[in-house]
N, C-alpha and C positions, 0 to 999 in steps of 0.2 A: 270828407276831409273837413279837418278844425279850420278856424277862420286864419287867415295871413295877416300877422302885424309886423311891422318895422321897427317900432318903438321898444317894444322889448321881445325879446328870443327866449321862451320858457326852455325850451329843450336844450339851449346853449348854456342858459343859467345854471339848470338842472346837471348837466354833465359836468360844466366846471366845477360846482359843488361836489360831485361825487369823486373828481379827479384829485381836489385837494384833499380830500380825507383819504384816499389811497395813497398821495404822495406822503400824508403825515404817518399813516401804517407803515409806509415802504423805509421811511429814514428811521421809526422806531425799530423796524426788524435790521435794519442795516447796522446800527448802533448796537444792538444785542448781539449780533454777530461778530462787531468789531470788538467789543471787552468781553465775551463771554458771560456776560451777566443777564441774567431776567430783570433785576432790579439794579437799576442805574442811581436812582434816585427816591426819594419818599414819593413822589407822586407818580412813579411805577405801581408802587402796591405797597401802603404807609404801613399797613398791619404786618404785611408780609416780612418789610424792613425790620422793623422792630425785633421781630421774634429771630430774624437771621442774625443781627447784630448782638442780641442776649446769647442765644448759640454759639456765635463764636467767641465773646469774650470769656463764656465758661470754658469752652475749648483751651484757649490760651492760659486762664487759669489753671486749666488741668496739667497744662504741659510743663507751668513752672512748679506747680506741687510736686510734679514727679522728678524734678531735677532738685527740689528742695528732699525729696523721699531718698532720692539717689545719693545727697550727701550724707543722710542718717545711715544708708548702707555702709558707704565710706567709713565713718565714725566706727559702726560696729567691727567693720572689718579688719581695722587699724588696730581697734582694742584686742580682738581677737588673735590676731598675728604677734601681739606683744607677750600676751598672757602665754600663748605657746612656748614662745621662748623660755617664759619666766620656767613654765611648768618643765622643759627641757633641762634646766639649770637645776630646778629644784629635784630632778632624778638624779644628779651628779650629787648634791648636798644630801640625800638619801644614802646613796652610798658610801659617804665620807663618814656619816653617821653610823651605820652600821660596822665601818672599819673599825670607828673610835669605840665602839662596846664593845670588841674585842679585848683582850688581856696585855693592854698595852701601859708603858712608861709615862709618866705625866708630860715629857719633853715632846714625844711621839703624838700623844693628843692635844700639845699646845700646835704643834704643826699642821693637824688637821684641823683644829679649830681655826688657824690662821686662813687654811686653803677654804674652809667655809666660808669665812667672814670674806674672803674675795670674791666667791659666788654670789653671797647676799649684796655685796657692793656694786655687782654688775646687776643683780635684779633692781636694786634701788636706782641706778640710772636709767634703767628700760622704764621705770614706773615714772620718775622724773620727765625723761627725754619725750615721752610717747605724747605725740599731739596732734591735732586737727586745726588746719588754719590758724596755727599760733596759741591755740587754745587747750590747755592741758588736759588730756583725758581722765588722769588717775591723780585723786587729790591726796595731800598730805594729811590734811586735818578735815573734820567733819564741815568746819564753816568754810572751808574754802572748795566744797564739793561742787560740781559742774553740772549742772542739768541741761542738756541740750533739746532745744525746743523746736521739733521737725514739724511745719506746717505743710501737711500734705497734699490736702484739697484743694479745691477751688471756691470753697463759703466759709464762713466763720466758725471756731471751735473746732475745725477738724487739724488736730494735734495729735503729736506722739511725743512724750518726754522719754528721752533717753538720759537715766542715772546710773551713774557707775559707781561713786563712791568713794572710800578711801582705800588707797593701795599703795603702801608706803614700806620701805624696807631701810632698816638700819645697822650698817655693819660694824661689826666689835672693831675696837680701836689695835686691838694686839693679840696674841694666842691664848691669852689667859681671860679675856672679853668675850661673852657670849653676842650674836646677833640677833637682832629681833624684825619679824615682818609681820606688818600689819594688814589686814585685809576686812574692809567694814570696821564691826565693832570688835573683832577678835583679833588679838595679840599671840603670837606665836615666837616662844624665845627659844633659839637653837644653841644647844651649850653643849659639849662635850669635853669639858674640863676636867668630869670626874666620869669613873665607868658608871656612876647612879645616872649623872645627869644625860650622858651620851644615851643610857638605855631608854631615859624619859624622852629623850628627842628624837626616839625613833618613832614614837607614836605622835609624836609632835608634827611630824614632817609629813607624817601622812596624812594627818588633821589640813595642815597648810596646804598639800596639794589638792584636799577635796574642797577646800576653800576657793583656791583658784580655777578649778574646774567649775565650780557653780558660778562663778561670776564671769568665766568663758561661756558658760551655757547661758547665762542671763543676757550677753550679748549675742549670742547665737540666735536667741529668742526674738529679740529687737530686729535681726535682719530678717529672719523669716518673713516677721510680721509686714515690715515694711516692703519687700519683695512681694508680698501678695497686695499689698495696696499699690504698690508699683503698675502691677499687672493687672486690676482694675481701673486704674487711672486711665489707661492706656487704653482699655478698652470701652471706657466712657467716653474717653476723648474722641477715639477714631469713629464712635457712633456719633458723637454729639454734631463732629464737623462734615458728617455726613448729612444728617438732618438739617445743617445750617446749607449744605450744599443742592439737596433738593429744592429749598425755597429761594437761593438767591441764585444758581447759575442756570443758564439757559438749557433746554434740550436744544442742540446744534442740530440735528436733524429734522426735528419738527420745524423749528426757526426757519432753516434753509427752504424747506417746501413753502411756508407762508411767505418767504422774500421772494420767491420765484412767481408765487400767484401775484404779488403785488405789483412784480414787475409787468405782468401779461397785463395787468388790469391797468395799469399805466400807458403803457403802449395801444393798449385797445381806447381806453377813456380818451387819451389824445386824437385817435383817431378819428370816433365818434365826435368829438367837439369840433372838429373840422368838417364835418358832414353837418351839424347843427348850424353851423355858421354858414351854411350855403343855403337854409331854409327860405330867409328873408328874400333872395334872391329871385324865387319864384316870383315875388310880386311884379317883376320886372316883364314876364311872360303876359301879365294882363294891361300891362301897357302899350304892348305892340299892336 
């Protein structure tokens, strides 16, 4: 048996010190269970907090990049929708041109030209009225051509340029005036005022339809590319968020097990402290 002292109780001091440590661990475990986070402040895991914050920022950036890319898809879809309508109108124009290529008098051709002019005027309105968020998609001149800059990623220089270019139509004012449609740098005159001009316009309209289809295909390519980018962004965002979660969030089952352990240690430590405080009273037995 060791020496009995009344001025210092080593057993009680040792037990109290360990009880304080257990209380600290219990409170820390309770905090993690209450918030669901393993890291609630930099002191919990400074390196882990830094990495988790970087991952979270990148995931948020990818999410916004995806929204930007979806705007780009909308631009491409709007443009394609308008060009599909233009294609349908040009089929009607082609039928009118074929009709005018037949043996007809000048009055009949003038009427057909007027019908074509009305159809081209509809094309003109489609080109001028097609917009995204107030920005006109089809330019009337090369100097006014709009290039949409889509920042699709979470880092610098992750951009895709959607460039549509010139698409404009000018309808003839009378049945004796030709209509003109310009796609890019090429201009197409639709003139059926004479038999020869009508015959030439058959090929012209075919070339115009091809030009419209090429522009439509270009917009479709932008859409395909952006959709692939969106898919990749979402995959990266999910995996990045999962990586952040593994670092920042607490394993609830594991932490609950630790919390239970600390509860038991607190109860047993409190009981042992009471026992340790009884040791100096043994000195009284020597005084009897």
